[in-house]
Structures are given as C-alpha cells and as structure tokens.
C-alpha positions in Angstrom: 146.4 231.2 17.5 145.1 233.9 15.1 146.3 237.4 16.0 145.3 240.2 13.6 144.5 243.8 14.1 140.8 243.0 13.6 140.6 239.8 15.6 142.9 239.7 18.7 141.3 236.5 20.1 143.8 233.8 20.7 144.0 230.4 22.2 147.3 230.9 24.0 146.4 234.4 25.1 142.6 234.6 25.0 140.7 237.9 24.6 139.0 239.5 27.5 135.4 238.4 28.3 132.6 240.8 27.5 131.5 242.9 30.4 128.4 241.7 32.1 125.2 243.7 31.3 124.0 245.9 34.1 120.8 244.8 35.8 118.1 246.6 37.8 119.0 250.0 36.4 116.3 252.7 37.0 115.5 254.4 33.7 113.7 257.6 32.7 111.7 258.3 29.6 111.9 261.6 27.8 112.2 263.0 24.3 114.9 264.8 22.2 113.8 266.6 19.0 110.5 264.7 19.2 112.1 261.3 19.5 111.1 259.4 22.6 113.9 257.6 24.4 114.8 255.9 27.7 118.1 256.2 29.5 119.5 255.3 32.9 118.6 257.8 35.6 121.3 260.4 35.9 122.1 260.4 32.2 123.2 263.8 30.8 121.1 265.1 28.0 124.1 265.5 25.7 124.9 261.8 26.2 121.4 260.7 25.4 121.5 262.8 22.3 124.7 261.1 21.2 123.0 257.7 21.6 120.2 258.9 19.2 122.8 260.2 16.7 121.8 263.8 17.4 124.8 266.1 17.3 125.0 269.0 19.8 128.1 271.3 19.5 130.3 271.4 22.6 133.8 272.4 23.7 134.1 271.8 27.5 132.3 268.5 27.5 134.3 265.3 27.7 132.9 261.9 28.6 135.8 261.1 31.0 135.7 264.5 32.8 133.1 265.8 35.3 130.5 268.2 33.8 131.5 271.8 33.9 129.2 273.9 31.7 132.0 276.3 31.1 131.8 277.0 27.3 127.9 277.2 27.0 128.1 276.0 23.4 125.7 273.1 24.0 122.7 275.2 24.9 119.3 273.6 24.2 115.6 274.5 24.7 114.1 272.5 27.5 110.5 271.8 28.5 109.9 269.9 31.8 106.8 268.9 33.8 106.1 271.3 36.6 104.5 270.5 40.0 101.1 270.4 38.4 102.4 267.9 35.9 102.1 270.2 32.9 105.0 270.9 30.6 106.6 274.3 31.2 109.5 275.9 29.3 112.6 276.7 31.2 113.2 280.5 31.1 116.5 280.2 29.4 118.3 277.7 27.2 120.1 275.1 29.3 123.6 273.5 29.0 123.0 270.0 27.9 126.4 268.8 29.2 125.3 269.5 32.8 121.6 268.8 32.6 120.3 265.4 33.7 117.4 263.9 31.9 114.2 263.7 33.9 110.9 261.8 33.2 108.7 263.6 30.7 111.3 266.2 29.7 111.2 267.5 26.2 114.5 268.7 24.7 114.8 270.7 21.5 118.3 271.0 20.1 119.4 273.5 17.4 117.9 271.2 14.8 114.3 271.8 15.9 114.5 275.0 18.0 115.2 278.5 16.7 115.9 279.6 20.2 118.6 277.0 20.8 120.1 277.7 17.4 120.2 281.5 18.1 121.8 280.9 21.6 124.5 278.7 20.1 125.2 281.3 17.4 125.5 283.9 20.2 127.9 281.8 22.2 130.1 281.1 19.2 130.2 284.8 18.4 131.3 285.6 22.0 134.0 282.9 21.8 135.4 284.4 18.6 135.5 288.0 19.8 139.2 287.7 21.0 140.1 284.6 19.2 143.0 285.2 16.7 142.6 284.5 13.0 145.7 282.3 12.8 144.1 279.1 11.6 146.6 278.8 8.7 149.5 278.5 11.1 147.8 277.0 14.1 148.7 273.3 14.8 145.0 272.6 15.4 143.9 273.9 12.0 142.2 271.1 10.1 141.2 269.1 13.1 139.8 272.0 15.3 136.3 271.7 16.8 136.2 275.5 17.1 136.9 275.8 13.4 134.3 273.2 12.5 131.6 274.5 14.7 132.2 278.1 13.8 131.1 277.0 10.3 128.2 274.8 11.4 126.9 276.8 14.4 128.3 280.3 13.9 127.5 283.5 12.0 128.7 283.9 8.5 130.3 287.2 9.2 131.9 288.9 12.2 130.4 292.0 13.9 133.3 292.7 16.2 135.4 295.6 14.9 137.5 296.5 18.0 141.1 295.4 18.7 141.4 291.8 19.9 143.1 291.0 23.2 146.6 289.6 22.8 149.2 288.0 25.1 152.8 287.3 24.8 153.2 283.7 23.5 154.0 281.0 23.7 154.3 280.4 27.5 156.4 277.3 28.3 154.2 275.3 30.7 157.1 272.9 30.6 159.8 272.1 28.1 157.3 269.9 26.2 154.0 271.9 26.5 153.5 275.4 25.2 150.5 277.7 25.8 149.0 280.3 23.4 146.6 282.1 25.8 144.8 284.2 23.2 143.5 281.0 21.5 142.0 279.7 24.8 138.2 279.6 25.1 138.2 278.8 28.8 136.6 275.4 28.4 138.8 274.2 31.3 139.4 270.7 29.8 143.1 271.0 30.6 142.7 272.1 34.2 140.0 269.5 34.8 142.1 266.7 33.3 145.1 267.8 35.4 143.0 267.9 38.6 140.6 265.0 38.1 142.6 262.5 36.2 146.3 263.0 36.7 146.2 264.9 40.0 148.8 267.4 38.7 147.3 270.9 38.9 150.0 272.6 36.9 147.8 275.2 35.3 144.6 276.9 36.5 142.1 279.7 35.9 143.4 283.1 36.8 141.8 286.5 37.3 138.1 287.3 36.8 135.7 288.6 34.1 137.1 289.7 30.8 140.6 289.3 32.1 140.1 285.6 33.0 142.7 283.3 31.5 144.4 279.9 31.8 147.9 280.5 33.2 150.9 279.0 34.9 152.0 279.5 38.5 151.4 283.1 39.7 152.3 284.2 43.2 149.8 287.1 43.2 146.8 285.1 41.8 147.4 281.7 43.5 148.4 282.9 46.9 151.8 281.2 47.1 153.4 281.9 50.5 157.2 282.2 50.4 160.0 283.1 48.0 159.4 282.4 44.4 161.5 279.4 43.3 163.6 279.6 40.2 161.8 278.7 37.0 158.3 280.0 37.8 156.9 278.8 34.5 157.5 275.2 35.5 155.7 275.3 38.8 152.3 273.9 39.7 149.7 275.7 41.8 151.3 274.6 45.0 154.7 276.0 44.0 156.2 272.6 43.3 158.2 272.0 40.1 156.0 270.9 37.3 156.9 267.3 36.3 153.6 265.6 35.2 154.0 262.4 33.3 150.6 262.9 31.6 150.7 266.6 30.4 150.5 265.6 26.7 146.9 264.6 27.1 145.9 268.2 27.6 147.2 269.0 24.1 145.1 266.3 22.6 141.8 267.2 24.4 142.3 271.0 23.9 139.5 271.9 21.5 141.5 274.8 20.1 145.2 275.3 19.5 145.9 276.9 22.9 148.1 274.0 24.1 150.7 272.6 21.7 153.6 270.2 21.8 157.0 271.7 21.5 158.1 268.7 19.5 155.3 268.8 16.9 154.6 272.6 16.8 154.6 273.9 13.1 155.8 270.5 11.8 152.8 269.5 9.8 149.1 269.9 9.0 146.6 267.2 10.0 145.4 266.7 6.4 149.0 265.9 5.4 149.3 263.0 7.8 148.6 259.3 7.4 147.2 257.7 10.6 147.8 254.1 11.7 146.6 252.5 14.9 149.3 251.1 17.2 150.2 249.9 20.6 152.8 251.6 22.8 156.1 249.8 23.3 157.1 251.5 26.6 155.3 249.5 29.3 153.2 246.4 29.9 149.9 248.3 29.8 149.4 248.0 26.1 148.1 251.5 25.6 146.3 252.1 22.3 147.9 254.9 20.3 147.6 256.5 16.9 150.7 257.0 14.8 150.6 260.0 12.5 153.3 259.9 9.8 154.2 261.8 6.6 156.5 260.7 3.8 157.9 257.8 5.9 158.5 259.9 9.0 156.5 259.7 12.3 155.7 263.2 13.4 153.4 262.6 16.4 151.6 260.0 18.4 148.2 260.4 20.0 146.2 258.4 22.4 143.8 255.9 20.9 140.3 255.3 22.3 140.2 252.0 24.1 137.8 251.9 27.1 139.1 248.5 28.2 142.7 249.6 28.7 143.8 253.2 28.5 140.5 254.9 27.8 141.6 258.0 26.0 144.8 258.7 27.9 148.5 257.8 27.5 151.6 258.8 29.4 154.0 261.4 27.9 156.5 258.7 27.4 154.0 256.8 25.2 153.2 260.0 23.4 156.5 261.6 22.7 159.3 259.0 23.0 159.3 257.5 19.5 162.3 259.1 17.9 164.5 256.2 19.0 163.1 254.2 16.2 164.6 256.5 13.6 167.8 257.6 15.5 171.0 258.3 13.6 172.6 255.2 15.0 169.9 253.0 13.4 171.4 249.8 12.0 170.2 249.3 8.4 172.5 246.6 7.0 174.0 243.4 8.5 177.5 243.7 9.9 180.2 241.1 10.2 183.4 241.4 12.1 186.6 240.9 10.2 189.1 238.3 11.4 192.8 238.5 10.6 194.9 235.4 9.7 195.9 235.0 13.3 192.3 235.1 14.5 192.4 238.7 15.9 189.1 240.4 15.8 188.9 243.4 13.5 186.3 245.9 12.7 182.6 245.4 11.9 182.0 245.8 8.2 178.8 245.9 6.2 177.8 242.6 4.6 174.9 241.1 2.6 172.2 239.1 4.3 173.6 235.9 2.8 177.1 236.6 4.1 175.9 237.7 7.5 173.6 234.7 8.0 176.3 232.4 6.8 178.8 233.8 9.2 176.4 233.7 12.1 175.5 230.1 11.4 179.1 229.0 11.1 180.0 230.8 14.3 177.1 229.2 16.3 178.0 225.8 15.0 181.6 226.2 16.1 180.6 227.7 19.5 179.1 224.5 20.9 176.9 225.5 23.8 175.0 228.7 23.1 172.9 230.9 25.5 170.0 233.0 24.3 169.3 236.4 25.8 166.4 238.1 23.9 165.7 241.1 26.3 162.3 242.3 27.4 161.0 244.5 24.5 159.9 241.7 22.2 156.5 241.1 20.6 154.7 237.8 21.4 155.7 236.6 17.9 159.4 237.4 18.3 159.5 235.9 21.8 157.9 232.7 20.6 160.5 232.6 17.8 163.4 232.9 20.2 161.9 230.2 22.5 161.5 227.8 19.6 164.9 228.6 18.1 166.6 227.9 21.4 164.9 224.5 21.9 164.6 223.2 18.3 167.7 224.8 16.6 170.2 225.1 19.4 168.8 222.2 21.5 169.0 224.2 24.8 166.9 225.6 27.5 169.5 228.2 28.2 167.2 231.1 27.3 165.8 233.9 29.5 164.0 237.0 28.5 164.6 238.8 31.9 167.1 241.5 31.1 167.0 242.9 34.7 167.5 241.7 38.3 165.8 238.3 38.6 165.8 235.2 40.8 165.0 231.5 40.7 162.1 232.2 43.1 160.6 234.7 40.6 160.9 232.1 37.8 159.0 229.6 40.0 156.4 232.2 40.7 156.0 233.0 37.0 155.7 229.3 36.1 153.2 228.7 38.9 151.0 231.7 38.9 151.5 233.7 35.7 152.3 231.6 32.7 149.1 230.4 30.9 146.8 232.2 33.4 145.6 235.2 31.4 143.0 237.8 32.2 142.5 236.7 35.8 142.9 240.3 36.8 142.1 243.2 34.4 141.8 246.9 34.4 138.1 246.5 34.8 138.7 244.5 37.9 140.7 247.4 39.4 137.8 249.7 38.7 135.6 247.5 40.9 138.2 246.6 43.6 137.5 248.0 47.1 141.2 247.7 47.9 144.5 247.3 46.0 147.8 246.3 47.6 151.0 247.3 45.7 154.1 245.2 46.4 157.4 246.0 44.7 155.5 248.2 42.3 155.3 252.0 41.8 152.5 252.4 39.2 153.2 256.0 38.2 156.8 255.3 37.5 156.5 251.8 36.1 153.1 251.6 34.5 151.6 255.1 33.9 148.1 254.1 32.7 147.8 251.7 35.6 148.3 254.6 37.9 145.5 256.6 36.1 143.1 253.7 36.4 143.9 253.2 40.1 143.4 256.9 40.7 140.1 256.7 38.9 139.0 253.9 41.2 140.1 256.0 44.2 138.4 259.2 43.1 135.1 257.6 41.8 134.7 254.6 43.9 136.8 255.4 47.0 139.0 252.3 46.6 141.8 252.0 49.1 145.4 251.7 47.9 148.1 250.3 50.2 151.8 250.1 49.2 154.6 248.0 50.7 157.6 250.1 50.0 160.5 252.1 51.6 158.7 255.4 51.2 155.5 257.0 50.1 156.1 258.4 46.6 154.2 261.4 45.2 152.2 258.9 43.1 151.0 257.1 46.2 150.1 260.4 47.8 147.9 261.2 44.8 146.3 257.9 45.2 145.5 258.8 48.8 147.4 255.6 49.6 148.6 254.1 52.8 152.3 253.1 53.2 153.4 250.0 55.0 157.0 251.0 55.4 159.5 248.2 54.6 163.2 248.6 54.4 164.5 246.9 51.2 164.7 243.2 51.8 162.1 243.1 54.6 159.1 243.1 52.3 158.5 239.4 52.9 158.4 240.0 56.7 155.8 242.8 56.2 153.7 240.6 54.0 153.8 237.8 56.5 152.6 240.3 59.1 149.4 241.2 57.2 147.1 238.9 59.1 143.7 239.3 60.8 144.2 240.6 64.3 147.6 242.2 63.6 148.0 245.6 65.1 147.6 248.9 63.3 147.8 249.1 59.5 148.8 245.5 59.1 145.5 244.2 60.5 143.6 246.9 58.7 145.2 245.9 55.4 144.3 242.2 56.0 140.7 243.3 56.5 140.8 245.2 53.3 142.2 242.3 51.3 139.6 240.0 52.7 136.8 242.0 51.0 135.4 240.6 47.7 137.3 241.6 44.6 140.4 243.0 46.5 143.5 242.8 44.4 147.3 242.4 45.0 149.5 243.8 42.3 153.2 242.7 42.5 156.0 244.2 40.5 159.2 242.7 39.0 161.2 244.5 41.7 160.2 241.8 44.2 162.6 239.5 42.5 165.4 241.2 44.5 163.7 240.2 47.8 164.3 236.6 49.0 161.0 235.1 50.1 159.0 238.0 48.6 157.0 236.0 46.0 156.5 233.1 48.5 155.1 235.6 51.0 152.8 237.3 48.5 151.4 233.9 47.4 150.7 233.0 51.0 149.0 236.4 51.6 146.7 235.9 48.5 145.9 232.4 49.8 144.9 233.5 53.3 143.0 236.6 52.3 141.3 235.4 49.1 142.6 238.5 47.3 143.2 238.2 43.5 146.9 238.4 42.4 148.5 239.9 39.3 152.1 240.4 38.2 152.9 243.8 36.6 156.3 243.9 34.8 157.8 247.1 33.5 158.7 246.3 29.9 156.2 245.8 27.1 157.4 242.3 26.1 157.8 240.7 29.5 154.3 239.1 29.8 154.4 237.9 26.3 157.8 236.4 26.9 156.4 234.4 29.8 153.6 233.1 27.7 155.9 232.2 24.8 158.3 230.3 27.0 161.3 232.6 27.3 162.2 231.2 30.7 164.8 228.5 31.4 162.1 226.1 32.9 159.0 227.2 31.1 157.8 226.3 27.6 155.0 228.1 25.6 151.5 228.2 27.1 152.6 227.5 30.7 154.1 224.1 30.1 157.1 223.3 32.2 160.4 221.8 31.0 160.4 219.2 33.9 157.0 217.8 32.8 157.6 215.0 30.3 154.0 215.1 29.1 154.3 218.8 28.3 157.6 218.2 26.4 156.0 215.4 24.4 153.0 217.5 23.6 155.1 220.4 22.4 157.6 218.2 20.5 154.7 216.8 18.5 153.5 220.3 17.6 157.0 221.3 16.6 157.6 218.0 14.7 160.8 217.1 16.5 161.8 213.9 18.2 162.4 215.4 21.6 163.1 218.6 23.5 165.9 219.2 26.0 164.7 218.1 29.4 167.1 219.8 31.8 166.0 223.3 33.0 168.3 225.9 31.5 170.3 228.7 33.0 168.9 232.1 34.0 170.1 235.4 32.6 172.7 235.7 35.3 173.9 232.2 34.9 174.1 232.6 31.1 176.2 235.7 31.5 178.4 233.9 34.0 178.7 230.9 31.6 179.8 233.2 28.7 182.4 234.8 31.0 183.9 231.5 32.3 183.8 229.7 28.9 181.2 227.1 29.7 179.1 228.7 27.0 180.9 229.2 23.7 178.4 231.6 22.1 175.6 234.0 22.8 172.5 235.0 20.7 171.4 238.3 22.1 168.3 240.4 21.2 167.5 243.9 22.5 169.5 243.8 25.7 171.4 246.5 27.4 174.2 245.5 29.9 173.4 248.5 32.0 170.0 246.9 32.8 171.5 243.8 34.3 172.4 243.4 38.0 176.1 243.8 37.3 176.8 245.7 34.1 180.6 245.4 34.4 180.4 241.6 34.7 178.0 241.5 31.7 180.4 243.6 29.6 183.3 241.4 30.5 181.3 238.3 29.5 180.4 239.9 26.2 184.1 240.6 25.6 185.2 237.1 26.5 182.5 234.9 24.9 183.7 232.9 21.9 181.1 234.1 19.4 178.4 236.7 19.7 175.4 237.3 17.4 173.2 240.4 18.1 169.8 241.2 16.7 169.3 244.9 17.3 167.6 248.1 16.0 170.3 250.6 17.0 174.0 250.5 17.7 174.6 249.4 21.3 177.2 248.1 23.7 176.3 244.6 22.5 176.6 245.4 18.8 179.9 247.0 19.5 181.2 243.7 20.8 179.3 241.4 18.4 180.8 239.2 15.7 177.7 239.4 13.6 175.0 242.1 13.8 171.6 241.4 12.2 169.4 244.5 12.0 165.7 244.1 12.9 162.7 246.3 12.5 161.4 248.6 15.2 157.7 248.4 16.1 156.6 251.1 13.7 158.0 249.2 10.7 156.4 245.8 11.5 153.2 244.2 12.7 152.9 242.1 15.8 151.3 241.7 19.2 152.2 242.9 22.7 150.7 241.1 25.7 149.7 243.3 28.6 150.3 242.6 32.3 146.6 241.3 32.3 147.5 238.7 29.6 145.5 240.7 27.0 146.7 240.4 23.4 147.3 243.8 21.8 147.9 243.3 18.0 149.1 246.2 15.9 149.7 246.7 12.2 152.8 247.9 10.4 152.7 251.7 10.1 155.6 252.6 7.8 156.7 250.8 4.6 160.0 249.2 5.3 162.2 246.4 4.1 163.5 245.8 7.7 162.8 242.3 9.1 161.2 241.5 12.5 163.2 239.2 14.8 161.1 236.1 14.0 161.8 236.4 10.3 165.6 236.9 10.9 165.6 233.8 13.2 163.7 231.8 10.6 166.4 232.6 8.0 169.1 231.9 10.5 167.5 228.5 11.3 167.4 227.7 7.5 171.1 228.5 7.3 171.7 226.1 10.2 169.8 223.4 8.4 166.6 223.5 10.5 163.1 224.5 9.3 161.7 226.8 11.9 158.5 227.7 10.0 158.1 231.2 11.4 158.8 233.3 8.3 155.6 235.3 8.4 153.1 236.5 11.0 150.5 234.1 9.6 152.8 231.2 10.1 153.6 232.2 13.7 149.9 232.7 14.5 148.9 229.4 13.0 151.5 227.6 15.1 150.4 229.4 18.3 146.8 228.4 17.5 147.9 224.8 17.1 149.9 224.8 20.4 147.3 226.6 22.5 147.4 226.8 26.3 148.4 223.9 28.6 145.8 222.3 30.7 148.1 219.8 32.4 150.1 220.1 35.6 151.5 223.4 36.7 154.8 224.2 38.3 154.9 224.1 42.1 154.7 227.3 44.0 158.0 228.7 45.3 158.9 228.0 48.9 161.7 230.4 49.8 162.3 231.8 53.3 163.1 235.4 53.9 166.7 236.4 54.5 167.9 238.1 57.6 168.3 241.9 57.0 171.9 243.0 56.8 173.6 244.6 59.8 173.7 248.3 59.2 176.9 249.9 60.7 177.4 253.6 61.3 178.0 255.4 58.0 176.1 252.7 55.9 172.5 252.3 54.7 170.4 249.9 52.8 169.8 250.9 49.2 166.3 251.3 47.9 165.9 252.1 44.2 163.4 251.9 41.3 163.2 253.3 37.7 161.5 256.6 37.1 159.2 256.8 34.1 161.5 259.3 32.4 165.2 258.5 32.8 168.2 257.6 30.7 166.5 254.6 29.1 167.5 254.0 25.5 163.9 254.2 24.2 163.8 257.9 25.3 166.9 259.1 23.6 166.6 261.9 21.0 163.6 263.6 22.6 165.0 266.6 24.5 161.7 268.3 25.0 160.4 265.2 26.9 163.7 264.8 28.8 163.2 268.3 30.2 160.1 267.2 32.1 161.8 264.4 33.9 162.0 264.6 37.7 165.1 266.0 39.2 167.3 263.2 40.6 167.6 263.3 44.4 168.7 261.0 47.1 166.0 260.4 49.7 166.9 259.7 53.3 165.1 260.1 56.7 165.8 263.0 59.0 167.7 260.7 61.4 169.9 259.3 58.6 170.6 262.8 57.3 171.6 264.0 60.8 173.9 261.0 61.2 175.5 261.7 57.8 175.9 265.3 58.6 173.9 266.6 55.7 170.9 269.0 55.6 167.9 269.0 53.3 169.1 270.2 49.9 172.7 269.5 50.6 174.8 266.9 48.8 174.9 263.3 49.7 177.5 260.9 48.5 176.4 257.2 48.2 179.2 254.9 47.5 180.5 251.3 47.2 183.9 250.0 46.4 182.9 250.3 42.7 182.0 254.1 42.7 180.1 257.0 44.1 176.9 258.8 43.2 176.4 262.3 44.6 173.0 263.9 44.5 171.0 266.6 46.3 169.3 265.3 49.5 165.5 265.3 49.9 164.7 264.5 53.6 161.7 262.2 53.4 159.5 260.4 55.9 161.0 256.9 55.6 162.8 254.3 57.7 166.2 255.2 59.1 169.3 253.6 57.6 167.8 253.5 54.2 168.7 255.6 51.2 166.7 255.8 48.0 168.2 256.6 44.6 166.6 256.6 41.1 167.9 253.6 39.2 168.9 255.1 35.9 168.6 258.9 36.1 171.1 261.5 34.9 174.0 261.3 37.4 172.4 258.2 39.1 173.2 255.1 37.2 172.9 252.8 40.3 173.9 249.5 38.8 176.6 250.8 36.5 178.2 253.1 39.1 177.7 251.2 42.4 177.3 247.7 41.1 174.5 247.4 43.6 170.8 247.0 43.7 167.9 247.3 46.2 168.7 245.6 49.5 172.5 246.0 49.2 174.6 247.9 51.8 176.1 251.2 50.6 178.1 253.9 52.4 176.5 257.4 52.9 178.2 260.6 53.8 178.0 264.3 53.1 179.1 265.2 49.6 182.3 267.1 49.1 180.6 269.7 46.9 177.1 271.1 46.6 175.0 269.7 43.9 173.0 272.1 41.7 
C-alpha cells in the first residue's frame, strides 16, 4: 500500500471515489471582459470570473458563505438585455458577489472598464478613511487582502486629512479571540460564519451609519431583557456565555487584522514562517491543516482547504491545541529504571538507545506472556507495527488499541461491519442524506467538523437529524434535531422500537431512515450499552439505512484496519479464520500466527494485575481514560515488566521499567485514517531526530532477534500494499441482548456522561487561552430529579459513589427523571477517576454541602 502526501490511494484503505459529474444542469451564456462563457444557472458573476482566471477584488465574498454585498469592493460594469432584447447598461456598477449571471449579459471588470476601476478605487478610499496605519505591527501584515488590494486597486496617495476614528482595543471576544474594532471594514465575514456555519452568533453588527461597528454583547443595542450577567464580553447575542468551538475560523477568514488570536498575537510575521501541510491529530475527521513554524517552533495552525473533508474550517481544538507536542515534560532520551542488588526498583535514569533497547528486550524475554496496549492516537503505520510486533515478535493476540470503555460486542461489531469496509459512508454522503440518526454520538463534542457538515446539510438541504441520547445538547438544538430520549443503558430498547407503525417519533424516525441515502452514525460510547450494537445493526437492516462508526480519537479507525483488536488481523481478516491466518503468515514470512483470540484492554489490565501476564508494552495510553483508572494504575504497579513508548512524561512512564521516546505528529510523517476509512497522509513538518513508533518497534524487534521490516515509511507502505484488504469470510454479527435497566432507589440516579471537546485531555495542556473557552462544567438533571434531591437550578449537586464525590452546579434540563449527566473529564469532573463509574452505572445524588461558583 503506497501512502504518500501526493498519492493517498491505498489497497488496504482505498481513496475516495471521484464525485459523479452533474447531469441535466441548465446553463446560461454570457461574457466577461469580452470572453464568452457558459455557467450553470444561478452562478454568481464573481465565481464565473474566477473560472476564467479573471481576478476581481473582494473582501466580504467567501465561497462557503451566503452572498452579502457588504464591502462593495467587487463592483463591475454590467450590460444586460432589456425587455426589447437590446443590451442596456445598468445605471450603477454592480456587486459581482451578489449578481447572478443571466443570458446575454456582458460584464466588464476593472480590467476593461474605467467606470468599474474608478468605482473600486472609490470604495477602497472609503474603507481606508478610518483604517489605522499599523501594518508594521498588525498580525495580518504580509498576508492581508486589504494591504494587497490597496496597492492593486487603490489610490497612490490619501486625501483624508481629518482625525481617524479610534476605539479602545483589543476587546476580548473570548480568552482566545481578540477584536481590534478600528481595523474592521464591516465585511461581516465573521458574523456570517458564526450564524450560518457554526450557529454561534457571538458577535454582531451594532449601531448605524458612520458609527456602525462589529461588537460583542451589548444590552442597549441587542435588546437583552434582564440583568446583565457577569463577564459581558464573553456573551453571545442571546446573553448566553460565549463558548464556541469554532471561533478561530473567524480569525482566518477576516480579510484584515480586526480579529486576532491571543496565542499568536505579535509572535511572528507571515513572511518569517515556513508552512507545511498536515492532518489534525485530535479526532477521527482527519481535518486538513497548515502548520506554520519558525526556527523549529510551531507558532500557529490554520485550516487547510479540502472540500472532501473539512472544506475550509477546523475546530478551535484542531487550531490551537498543539503546544503539547513541545511541552516541558517532553521525553527526549531513553530512560531505564535502575535495579538494586536485591531487585528493588530504583529511579529512571537516562540511557543510550543501545542500552534501553537491550534492557527492554531482556525484560520482555524474561516476562513470558506480554500484553500490548498501544492507545488510540496512532497513525496507520504505527498501528500496523504494533499489530505485527504482537503477533510475529511476541506471538500473541493480546493486543488492543481501545484505550477507553469497550466491550466484546463492540469488537464483534467492528470486525463484522467496520474492518476492511472503507468509504461506505463519507462526508459527501451526509451532504445528500435526507435523515441522519445519531446513536451514542455527540458530533459537536466528539467530532467537530462532522457537526459542521451536518449543520450544512440541515441548513442547505433541510436534512433531518435525530439523536438517541439522554438529553438534547446545545449542538443538537443547533442542528434543529429531534431527541429520542433514552436513559443510559436503554438505547437498545429505543433502537428496537424504531419500526414502521410505531407511535410518535419512533415511527416517524423509521420512516425517515427508510428514505434513500439515510444514514445512521454510531459512536464509540455505545460500547457501554449491552445489546446496543446488535440493535443498531438490526435497525440498519430493516430500514435500509447506511451505517458508519465514528470514534473519538484520530487513530481508532486506522487501528481497526491495521489489526489492533484481539480477534482482528490487518485488512479485516479474523484471527479465527485459518485461511486468513495462512494468507497473512505468508505475507509476513512466518510459519504460523497465534490462532486463539486475545484479551481485550480490560482483560489485559486484569492479567497484568493478577500476574497471568508478566509484561506490558504500552503506547500512548492514559490510565484515566480506562473504565477503572485505579485498577489500571494498580496493574501497572504490579506487572513484572513495563515498557512505555511515549512523547511526554505520564502516569505510565512514571511506572515503566524502560521508556522509549517517540516523535509527535509534527516531527514525523504518517497517515491518519478518518471515520470514513479515508487515508489522510501528512509529511514531517519539523526537522527532528525523534523516531516514530514503528521505527522504535522495528529496532526493538531486531534486539529480540526478529526482523520486523518496518524501519521506514516506504517499507511499511510496501508491506501494506502487499497485504491489501481481505475478500474472504467476515466475522459474524454480534448477537447480544439488552440488559434490564437497574432499579433506581430514592436518592440514586443513572449516570450519563460524555467527553466535551475542550476538557482536561492531555493533548490540550499548555494552551490556557483555549482552555478559557471551554464550557463551564455542570451537572444536568430533570426538574423532577432536582426536586427529589432538594436542589434548585444553579445550586450545588453532589454526585457520589463509594469511590468519591463530584460536586457541580446544577443545570435543570429537559431530560428523563432519575438520570444525571456529568462531563467525563472536565475540571472538577473526572468521572472515571473520581467515581470509578461510567454511563449506565448507578450513582447517589444529593444537594451539595456548599455552593459551587
């Protein structure tokens, strides 16, 4: 399988098919600057000019935003046939960004019309009247459309001699986004993005005439009724706290330096930066990004232009959360734990690669049975290396890339429906889907760009979104979605109830899913629901809806394709299939592969704890992400020998016998695989001597006397090409029945929880500006549950188990009674670490002893 930045096509993970060419499109014929052309009816003049290579200056125009005609910089001279069929000149120049081409129209741009050229010069002069002359210190200087077009389409000298208008600056729209109002040219790109794309109207036009400006929440201008909440600068136009996950896009599309990033402000000039394309490592969308770095330091990340995936948008997490790759706790040299004469473990001390690899090999040999836990952040190449290392070097199927709650039912679902089945549902399919059912998935929190693409389908094509969840999140509300309320653990029952003829929303949802191109998107959280995957497969079967799995981490889909599951081999082969084992053994040039299905992550942790596994090989895994972090830490303490491959110091490296440092994404090339199954290759951005996981494993295999053959990307890709996908028998579908819901006694509730996009995750550390935009942690309960617990909206709620207590402010929410929702890993709400519980477990709820700020 050849995977390079220029050719992402693979045999194991094939590239997306080319979109079908449109047919039966009505066209119009007209001319621009004397060049006759044809375009689909409804095409804007400015778009037609672009197709001909004719440049028209503009500021407010953006291909993904609705036309506004706000800046007037794109004025052109227009002649159009009148009622008598004769060409007549329009009285005034027209904005080409809002003007649709019509048959026989003749358009003259500034290149052929003195009138259009004069009009554009006049608009530019007007825009510069109050614009400050601070280009040398403005972050936009050097990549500023206003700067460029003032030179190409503006006057050579200024005639304005009066005092320019000034404002206090900067205004903190949030902790991450700053506004310099005097630079603003009122193009409205930021407000249109916020309203049309993200649905977060956190800034808006205020006042009229010469005083008009872009501003933050204002009680006098925006008509807010009620007392002004604390922190007015962080409120949207409805008075709600500003917490958009997509605000950084407004900085990138701002054509001047009015909106800037607090993290990047005054850090560099664009012409000092080196730009490298990349793929975001934060979720399974595979968003294209641009990495801008100077002198070996990444200073900012921007959205890449990829119409098939993220278009021109990325989440704030993709944009700003990159400092973890160069954090002070970065591991740069191998570490080996000292041992005293009596075998007592000492401190970790720096060692050479030869010493560390030798110690790791000796320890793994002596350990006997070894389990492999690679984590979910790996590239496809690294995942494949771990899968091959486990089977060929260690001779075991005890390998699992799921560093999170999981189940045997989920593993069977992945083997049956996901592994080896790539590009069956894509982002493009969502654009055309009349209905999308979300099961165990919160797109805004777990897959930001997926949320934007769904919202685009809702806004542009009136797609219907339905969610099976405990409550309707703000993201679902902005999708105009319908909630099928399900207490945690009862999702399978609700899915089974979606049948033709069922009452109310259940029957209506069945009808929606029966339409052509309807899609069901299922998240990894369904692994905590017995019978959930079985029910969703049955629903897809009886409705004909297409089905896709959307994991949260960037490496999860690639791990499935590479064989990082106890019963799944690369390409969708199953361990239980002797023909699949023989096929892979031949490709790997080994006599045989282990035939017994291995242990899952939970079983590997249990084996390390009880001694049935003598060693562990661990990749980027955090105990806090596992279902029972305390048990995982105990297992890491007890296991006989522990090898950790990691970028930064962690709870695992603190306990490891040997630590082998590996390169973060910015310092190596590789491929992420999206939830669609789309390969997303990326090149190395920074010069580094750090090694990726597959090269470290290759060297470790050599030390153990086995040739792994994965010492370079080229070798990995060649082997993946040779293996290809599997066209033999697939794993059987899971057949698990739903559990009876737990009996809820007075004072108890069923726990609902999911990760928020911005939380205490390790890949977000070090970026305090971004952390300030995270949603405030709250506990959500129904009015009935709040009354029973004796707590009012805004009061403190204590949620507890025998392991601990989490106390958060209450947000009374329309949701089922006897259910409490908590963010999984927010400040003050580490659910698994504190409560040792997960979704579907019973917890105690009571009024908190103190008020929570």
